[in-house]
N, C-alpha and C positions, 0 to 999 in steps of 0.2 A: 504494500500500500504506500501511498505518498505520505511522507513525513511532514510535520509542521514546518513552515518556512523558517529559515534562519533569520535572526534579527537583522535589520538593515544596517549597513555600514554608515557611519556618520559622514555624509557628504552633502553639499548644497543641492545636488541633483536628485536626491532621493527623499521624498516626503516622509516625515516621521509619523504621520497619521494615515488612516485609510482614505486617502484622497483619490478619487477616480483618475484614471490615466488621462482623461481629457483635460486635466489641469496642468499638463506638461507645458511649460512656456513655449510659445510658438517659435521663438528664436532657436530652440533646440531641435526642431523638426524641419528637415529640409523642405523648402517650398517647391512644388512641382505641379505642373498641370498635365503631365504626361499620362497616357492611359495606363501606364504601369502602376500608378498610385491609386487606381480605382479599386474599391471594394475592401480596403484595409480598415479594420476595426481596432480600437484601442483596447489594450489589456495590460495585465501585469504578469510578471514571471518570477518564479523562484526556481531553485534546483535542489536536488536531493541525491543521496548516494555518493559514490566516488566521483572525483573530478573527471575521470575518464571511464566511461562505461554507461550502462543503462540502469543504474540504480542497483537494487539487490540482484545478485547474480541469478540469471535464468528465471527471473520472476516477471511474468507478464501481468501481474496484479489482478484486479477484478475482472479483466477481460480474459484471463486464462491463457494468454500467449506464452510460449516457451522459447528459449534461445533468443531472447531479444537483443543480445549482444551481437548477433550474426544477421546477415541479410535475410529477409528484406528490411529488417528493422535497423540493423547496424548501429545500435545504441542510440538512435535518433528518436527517442520515445518521450512521451509526456503523459502526465495525469491531467485530466481536465475537470473543472468544477461542473456542476450540473448542466449549465447551458451548453457545454461542450461534450460532456460524457453522456448526457441524455438517457439516464437510467439504463446504460449499457448499449443503447443503440448507436452511440458514438464510437464504440470499440472498432479499431482499425481505420478510423477516419484519418485523413491526412490534412494537415494545415501548413501553409507557408507562414513562417514567423520571421520577424526582423525587429531589431532594436535600433533606435535612432537617437535617443535622448542622452545616453551616457557617452562620455568621451572615448570609451574603448569599443563602442559599437561600430560594426562595419556597415550596417544598413543593407547588407546583402541578404536576400531571403534564403532561408533554409527550410527544409521540409521535415516535419515530425509526424509520428503516428501515435494516436491515442491508445494507451494500453491499460489505463487505470483511472479510478475516480479520485479526485482531489477533495478531501473532506474538510480542508481548512482554507477556504478561499479568502483572498485579500482584496478582491475587487469583483466587479460584475463578471468579467471574463478573466480567469486565472489559469495559467499553464504552469504546472509544477514539472519542470523539465529534468531530464537526466543531465548529469554533469557534462556529458558529451554534447548534447543539444544546446545547453545554455552557452557553453564555451564556443560553439560553432557560430554564434552571432557576433563574436568579437573580431576585431581587426587582427591581422596576423601577429602572433607573438604576444597578444594581450588577453588571452583566454582567462588566465588567473586573475587579472585585474578586474575583468567583468564579473567573474564568479564572486569576488570579494565585495562587489557592490550590494549583494543581498537581493532585496526586492527591486526589480527594475520595471520601468515602463517599456512596453513593446507594442507591436502591432501584429495582427494576424488576418488571414483570410483562408477560406476553405479551398482545398485543392483536390482534384480528382486523382486517385491513385488506384492502380489495379494490383492488389496484392495477390500473390498465389494462394491457393487454398491453404488455410492455416488450421492446424489441429492442436 
């Protein structure tokens, strides 16, 4: 299962209260009118487990997936709170995620697969990511800096993915 989020690191970019991600200063989010920015929703992210890996070894959580450190998951997994997990109907769903507000964020979208329920949401949409997935949102060489940020503001959108039959 997903563990409670770590406490946020003291920075000026991370709110110390449960402030919706929509309160991120606009100056921290790149402005763009390109079609690539359509459909993104604001969320918050935390991470659990080891910095590299899919959280607890071989544990697909509430969805029952196994070998989540290996393809097709490749440790790019996440727990989702109820609007994402959807009483289990969200199991195996893919989302593009990106962070743009922290100085270590790359802004490059990554894909995660929902494998578990997040029982401790910190916002309306909350992804509790594996250490691998959380670090993947960072600029090259800044994975640990981003992980130390604690709770971060991020964006997500649904992405079609065709997973092979999973048992």
